[in-house]
N, C-alpha and C positions, 0 to 999 in steps of 0.2 A: 970702635965706633966707624971707621971708614969702612971695615969689611962688612958689615951690616948694612950698612948702605948699597953697597956693593954686590953683596946676593939679594937684596931686594929688589935693586934695581934689574936684576939677571931673573928674577923669578914673575916680575909684573910683565915683560915681554911672552915668555912662556906662558904663563894664563893665558893671555891673549890669543895667541895660537892656539890653545886650547878651545877656549869659549870658539873659537870663528868655526874650528872643525864640528863642533856638538852643535852647535845652531845649525850648520849645514845639514848633519843629521836628521835633528829634529824635525827638519822644513821635508825633508825627504819623507820622513814617516808621517808626517801630515797630508803629504802630498799623495803617497800609496792608500791610506785611510780613505780620500776620498774617492779612489776610485775603485773602492769596495762596491760591489752590487749588492742592493737590498733585498737579501735573500726571502725575508716575507712579504714583499711586495703583492698583492692580492692579483696582480694581473699576471706575475709568471705562473702561477698554480691554476690558472682558472679553471674549474670544472662545471660542467652542465649534463643532468641526464633526468631523464622521462620515465616515472612510474605508472603503470597500467595494473588495473588487478589483477594481483597475485605476484607482480613486479618487485626489486628489490635493489641496490646500489652497493655493493660492499666497500667500504672506506679501504686504501690503498694501507697496509703495514708500514707504521712508521710516520704514518700523517695522521693528523685532525683536520674531519672537513668541517668547515662553516659554510650554512646555508644562510643565503642572505637575501631570495626569492624565490616564493612559492606560487604556482596558479595553477586553478584545477579547473577543468570542465567537466560537469555530471550531466547525465541525461536520465533520469527518475521522474516517475509522476508524485512524490511526496517530496517533503523537505530533505534534503541532502545530508547527509552524515560524511564527511571524508575528515583526511588528515594524516600527517605523517608521522612514524614511528622513528625514534630514534635513541642511540645509548650514548649517554651522557658521566662518565667517570661512573659507569660501571651501572647505572640507574634506566630502567628502560623510560621513555617519556613519551606521550601520547599531545599531539599538537594539531587543534583541532582547528579546522579550514570554513572561515565564516561567507556565505553564499549570497549570491539572490539569484531572482531569475532574470532570463535575457530573453526565453520565448516560451509558446505553450499558454495553455490556460488550463487554471484551479483544477484539479483530479484528472488531468489527459498529462501523458508523459512531456515533460518540462528539459528544457535545457537551462543550468544551472551553471553560473560563472564565479569563481572566485579566486582571491588572491591576496597575498600579502606580504612587503619588506618583513626580513625575520634578521637573527641572529640566533637558528638552531646549532649546536655544536655535535659531533658526532665522533665516538673514539676509534682508535687507528685497529683497522682489522673488525670494525663492527658493522652489521647489517641496517641500512635506512628501507625500511618499506612503508607502505601505506596501507589504510582500510578504507572505506566506502561502502554505504548498501545501495550503490546502484553500478550503472558503468560510467568509468572516467578516465579521464584522460590527466597529468599530474606533471609538471615541468619544476626542476628545482634547478638552479642556479646558486654558484657562489665559488669559494676557493678550498684550498688542503694548503695545510701547513706543516714543515716540518718540524717533527717531535724530536725535543732534545734527548740525547740518551741519558 
């Protein structure tokens, strides 16, 4: 019985020492994890581009484009038709843009403006383009997300 008590008495301090070193390693791992940067932070991969008639933007390989804002200025006599074309999960999507006249008279050439906050996605390597029935300028902004291999 005496040997059993001595064995237990010897093991308890050993477990305490092991616990101290293990706790230090756990704390160090937690500190290292806190220093890891936020790779999906939109500000780290911000992107902005302009589209005019016939223009386009090619999404870089290995990245997904997220378009968060689109604004358009259109110069035509009648109601404008304009929008953005994206490819998401292999599907081509046509995103229409709402407009309001900001100058000119009915029947004459007018300036139309529109814009919207969005959440449009475009596949890696795909082409983002625009469509319109007039002379226009389209500005897009958003961010790129790294695609996991």
